[in-house]
C-alpha positions as CSV (number, residue, x, y, z in Angstrom):
1,M,2.7,-8.4,11.6
2,V,0.1,-7.4,9.1
3,F,-3.1,-8.6,10.7
4,A,-3.6,-9.9,14.2
5,L,-5.7,-12.9,13.2
6,K,-3.6,-15.9,12.2
7,I,-5.5,-18.4,10.1
8,K,-4.9,-20.4,6.9
9,K,-4.6,-18.7,3.6
10,L,-7.7,-18.5,1.4
11,A,-8.4,-16.7,-1.8
12,L,-9.3,-13.3,-0.3
13,S,-7.8,-10.6,1.8
14,I,-7.7,-11.4,5.5
15,A,-8.4,-7.7,6.0
16,A,-12.0,-8.3,5.2
17,V,-12.5,-10.5,8.2
18,L,-10.8,-8.1,10.6
19,L,-12.8,-5.2,9.2
20,I,-16.0,-7.1,10.0
21,A,-14.9,-8.2,13.4
22,S,-13.8,-4.7,14.4
23,C,-16.8,-2.9,13.2
24,S,-19.7,-5.2,14.0
25,E,-21.3,-5.5,17.4
26,Q,-22.6,-8.9,16.5
27,K,-20.4,-12.0,16.4
28,A,-18.6,-12.0,13.1
29,P,-18.8,-15.1,10.9
30,T,-15.6,-17.0,10.5
31,L,-13.6,-16.7,7.3
32,E,-14.5,-20.1,6.2
33,E,-18.2,-19.3,6.7
34,M,-18.0,-16.2,4.7
35,V,-16.1,-17.9,1.8
36,E,-18.7,-20.7,1.8
37,S,-21.7,-18.4,1.8
38,G,-20.2,-15.8,-0.6
39,Q,-20.6,-12.9,1.9
40,V,-17.1,-11.4,1.5
41,D,-17.7,-8.8,-1.2
42,E,-21.0,-7.6,0.4
43,A,-19.3,-7.5,3.9
44,I,-16.4,-5.3,2.6
45,M,-18.9,-3.0,0.9
46,N,-21.0,-2.6,4.1
47,V,-17.9,-1.9,6.2
48,R,-16.6,0.8,3.8
49,N,-20.0,2.4,3.6
50,A,-20.2,2.5,7.4
51,A,-16.7,4.0,7.6
52,R,-17.8,6.8,5.3
53,Q,-20.4,7.8,7.8
54,D,-18.3,7.3,11.0
55,I,-15.0,8.9,10.0
56,A,-14.8,12.7,10.3
57,L,-14.0,14.7,7.1
58,T,-10.7,16.3,6.7
59,T,-8.8,18.3,4.0
60,M,-5.5,17.9,2.1
61,N,-4.0,20.8,4.2
62,A,-4.9,19.1,7.4
63,I,-3.5,15.8,6.3
64,N,-0.2,17.5,5.2
65,S,0.0,19.2,8.6
66,E,-0.2,15.7,10.2
67,L,2.2,14.0,7.9
68,R,4.9,16.3,6.7
69,P,6.7,16.9,10.0
70,H,7.4,13.2,10.2
71,D,8.6,12.5,6.7
72,N,12.0,11.1,6.1
73,I,13.4,12.5,2.9
74,Y,16.3,10.9,1.1
75,M,17.8,12.9,-1.8
76,P,20.5,11.7,-4.3
77,D,23.7,13.5,-4.8
78,G,23.4,16.4,-7.3
79,D,21.1,19.3,-8.1
80,G,18.2,17.5,-9.7
81,P,15.4,17.6,-10.4
82,F,15.0,13.9,-9.7
83,P,12.3,11.3,-10.1
84,A,10.8,10.4,-6.8
85,M,9.5,7.4,-4.9
86,L,6.9,7.8,-2.2
87,F,7.3,5.1,0.4
88,F,4.4,3.7,2.6
89,H,5.1,1.5,5.5
90,G,3.1,-1.6,6.7
91,C,0.6,-1.7,9.5
92,S,3.3,-2.3,12.2
93,G,4.7,1.2,11.4
94,P,7.9,2.5,9.9
95,T,11.0,0.4,10.2
96,L,14.0,2.7,9.8
97,S,16.4,0.0,8.5
98,H,13.9,-1.1,5.9
99,E,13.3,2.4,4.5
100,Q,17.0,3.2,4.5
101,E,17.9,0.1,2.5
102,W,15.4,1.0,-0.1
103,A,16.4,4.6,0.0
104,R,20.0,3.6,-0.8
105,R,18.9,1.7,-3.8
106,F,16.8,4.6,-5.2
107,N,19.3,7.3,-4.4
108,N,22.1,5.3,-6.1
109,E,20.0,5.4,-9.3
110,G,19.3,9.2,-8.9
111,I,15.8,8.8,-7.5
112,A,14.6,10.8,-4.4
113,M,12.6,9.0,-1.8
114,I,10.0,10.4,0.7
115,S,9.1,7.9,3.4
116,V,5.7,8.7,4.9
117,D,4.8,8.0,8.6
118,S,1.0,7.7,8.8
119,Y,0.9,7.2,12.6
120,S,3.1,9.6,14.5
121,G,1.3,12.8,13.7
122,R,-2.0,11.2,14.6
123,G,-1.1,9.3,17.7
124,I,-2.1,6.0,16.1
125,N,-1.2,2.7,17.8
126,W,0.1,0.3,15.2
127,E,-1.8,-2.6,16.7
128,D,-5.1,-0.8,16.2
129,A,-4.1,-0.3,12.5
130,C,-3.2,-3.9,12.1
131,N,-6.5,-4.9,13.7
132,M,-8.3,-2.5,11.3
133,Q,-9.6,-0.5,14.2
134,A,-7.9,2.7,13.0
135,M,-6.6,4.1,9.7
136,L,-8.2,1.7,7.2
137,P,-6.4,1.5,3.9
138,W,-9.4,3.2,2.2
139,Q,-8.9,6.1,4.6
140,R,-5.2,6.1,4.5
141,A,-5.4,6.4,0.7
142,S,-5.7,10.1,1.3
143,D,-2.0,10.0,2.5
144,V,-1.0,8.8,-1.0
145,I,-3.0,11.6,-2.7
146,S,-1.7,14.4,-0.3
147,T,1.9,13.2,-0.5
148,L,1.8,13.0,-4.3
149,D,0.5,16.6,-4.3
150,Y,3.3,17.6,-1.9
151,A,6.0,15.9,-4.0
152,K,4.8,17.6,-7.2
153,N,5.6,21.0,-5.6
154,F,8.8,19.8,-3.9
155,E,12.0,21.5,-4.9
156,N,14.3,19.2,-7.0
157,I,11.6,16.6,-7.7
158,K,10.2,16.1,-11.2
159,N,6.5,16.7,-10.9
160,D,5.7,14.3,-13.8
161,E,7.9,11.4,-12.7
162,I,6.7,10.1,-9.4
163,Y,6.2,6.6,-8.2
164,V,4.8,4.9,-5.1
165,A,5.8,1.9,-3.2
166,G,3.8,0.3,-0.4
167,F,4.2,-2.7,1.9
168,S,1.3,-4.8,3.2
169,H,-1.1,-2.3,4.7
170,G,0.8,0.4,2.7
171,A,0.3,-1.6,-0.5
172,M,-3.4,-2.0,0.2
173,T,-3.5,1.8,0.8
174,I,-1.9,2.4,-2.6
175,W,-4.3,0.0,-4.3
176,A,-7.3,1.8,-2.7
177,A,-5.9,5.2,-3.9
178,L,-5.7,3.9,-7.5
179,A,-9.3,2.6,-7.2
180,F,-10.5,6.0,-5.9
181,A,-8.6,7.8,-8.6
182,S,-10.2,5.6,-11.4
183,N,-13.5,7.4,-10.8
184,K,-12.3,10.5,-9.0
185,T,-14.0,9.6,-5.7
186,A,-12.5,11.0,-2.6
187,P,-11.0,8.5,-0.2
188,I,-12.9,7.8,3.1
189,G,-12.6,10.9,5.3
190,L,-11.4,13.3,2.6
191,E,-13.9,16.1,1.8
192,T,-13.5,16.1,-2.0
193,W,-11.4,14.6,-4.8
194,P,-8.5,17.1,-5.2
195,I,-7.8,19.1,-8.4
196,G,-4.8,17.4,-10.1
197,G,-5.6,14.1,-8.4
198,I,-2.8,11.6,-9.2
199,D,-1.4,13.6,-12.1
200,G,2.3,12.9,-12.4
201,L,2.1,9.3,-11.0
202,K,3.9,7.0,-13.3
203,G,4.1,3.7,-11.4
204,A,3.0,1.8,-8.3
205,F,4.9,-1.1,-6.6
206,M,2.9,-3.1,-4.0
207,F,4.5,-5.7,-1.8
208,Y,2.7,-8.6,-0.1
209,A,-0.9,-7.4,-0.4
210,P,-4.1,-8.7,-2.0
211,C,-5.5,-7.5,-5.3
212,M,-8.9,-5.8,-4.4
213,E,-11.4,-3.7,-6.3
214,P,-10.6,-3.0,-10.0
215,W,-8.9,0.2,-11.1
216,D,-8.3,1.5,-14.6
217,L,-5.5,4.1,-15.0
218,D,-2.5,4.8,-17.2
219,V,-0.2,3.7,-14.4
220,S,2.4,0.9,-14.6
221,A,2.1,-1.4,-11.5
222,A,3.6,-4.5,-10.0
223,M,2.4,-6.8,-7.3
224,L,5.4,-8.5,-5.5
225,L,4.3,-11.5,-3.5
226,G,5.5,-14.6,-1.7
227,D,3.9,-18.0,-2.0
228,N,4.7,-18.8,1.6
229,D,2.9,-15.7,3.0
230,Q,0.6,-16.8,5.8
231,Y,-1.5,-13.5,5.6
232,I,-1.9,-12.9,1.9
233,D,-3.0,-15.4,-0.7
234,E,-1.3,-14.7,-4.1
235,Q,-4.3,-16.3,-5.8
236,T,-6.2,-13.1,-5.3
237,C,-4.0,-11.4,-7.8
238,I,-3.9,-14.4,-10.2
239,S,-7.7,-14.3,-10.2
240,Y,-7.8,-10.6,-10.6
241,K,-5.7,-10.8,-13.8
242,E,-8.0,-13.4,-15.1
243,K,-11.2,-11.5,-14.2
244,Y,-10.0,-8.1,-15.4
245,P,-7.7,-8.8,-18.4
246,I,-8.2,-5.3,-19.9
247,V,-7.9,-3.0,-16.9
248,S,-5.0,-5.1,-15.6
249,K,-2.9,-4.9,-18.7
250,D,-0.4,-2.7,-17.0
251,L,-0.3,-4.7,-13.8
252,S,2.4,-7.4,-13.4
253,V,2.0,-10.1,-10.7
254,D,5.3,-11.6,-9.6
255,I,5.3,-14.4,-7.1
256,F,8.5,-15.6,-5.3
257,E,8.7,-19.2,-4.3
258,G,9.1,-19.8,-0.6
259,S,9.0,-16.1,0.3
260,T,7.1,-15.0,3.4
261,H,5.4,-11.8,4.4
262,T,7.8,-8.8,4.7
263,F,10.4,-10.8,2.8
264,D,12.4,-7.7,2.0
265,H,13.2,-6.7,5.6
266,S,16.8,-7.7,6.2
267,I,16.4,-6.5,9.8
268,P,12.7,-7.3,10.6
269,N,11.0,-5.5,13.5
270,A,9.6,-7.5,16.4
271,A,6.1,-7.7,14.8
272,N,7.6,-9.1,11.6
273,V,9.5,-11.7,13.6
274,A,6.5,-12.7,15.6
275,A,4.6,-13.1,12.3
276,G,7.2,-15.7,11.1
277,S,8.6,-13.5,8.3
278,K,12.0,-14.3,6.9
279,Y,14.3,-12.2,4.9
280,D,14.7,-13.4,1.3
281,A,17.6,-11.6,-0.4
282,D,17.0,-13.2,-3.7
283,A,13.3,-12.2,-3.8
284,T,14.3,-8.7,-2.7
285,E,16.8,-8.4,-5.5
286,K,14.3,-9.7,-8.1
287,S,11.8,-7.1,-6.8
288,W,14.4,-4.4,-7.2
289,K,15.1,-5.5,-10.8
290,I,11.4,-5.5,-11.6
291,I,11.1,-1.9,-10.2
292,Q,14.1,-0.8,-12.2
293,N,12.8,-2.3,-15.4
294,I,9.4,-0.7,-15.1
295,M,10.9,2.7,-14.3
296,K,13.3,2.4,-17.2
297,V,10.5,1.6,-19.7
298,N,8.5,4.6,-18.4
299,N,11.4,6.9,-19.1
300,E,12.1,5.7,-22.6
């Protein structure tokens, strides 16, 4: 499950509502009320500003000490060095079968994969993250930055050929990291924007997540969405492309008919099942082809 609140889809991220509900002592307005009054953008800005004040500052070294003991690293056969994919789970936490299925695909193509567990080293309850009461995407963006820095110094990984893939909350996290990187602003909770930033990042693949604040980087990216997703409205990305035609030139938006949230989980976890998600082998294979094509073009 991506978010605890189950309501009809509208043309904005449902995360905005939960951020407001979890951070305000007053009764939060309904999603419909916010849409009608045009409060959504202002509300998100207010919550992010409040989080910058409330969340304790940390460093890249501290983040790596929390994350690295819990990484799952999948290396292809051979000596390398290899391109690498950094893999960021959804809010319900890592699902081993899901990451292993993707790791097999990448490894078979000579691509290393590092799967990042953002919860275990911090004692985070996944339901708190899903309810936006812990580890906001704009805070978790530091996990992307720190893991990229780690991968660039990892033996047998090409430091100039690194990609990221994120799923739901993990995709929002990647989007937030790209937005921060656009103006070299440190993610929420990180002391400073690090030297090197996202150097070496070639592409980003974001599954079933909304398109949020604009970013402008030389990074190829794809949004991989289902039109039967009860949590994310694909219209946010269609509208984003229309609103930001120049900065979104390297962003593709691919929408799969009938696909639900977590459509690429062949063995969904209990939270996914409760959310009504269904495995879509065809959409998963199409997503894989899109990823392969983008990586191929980047390497030409």
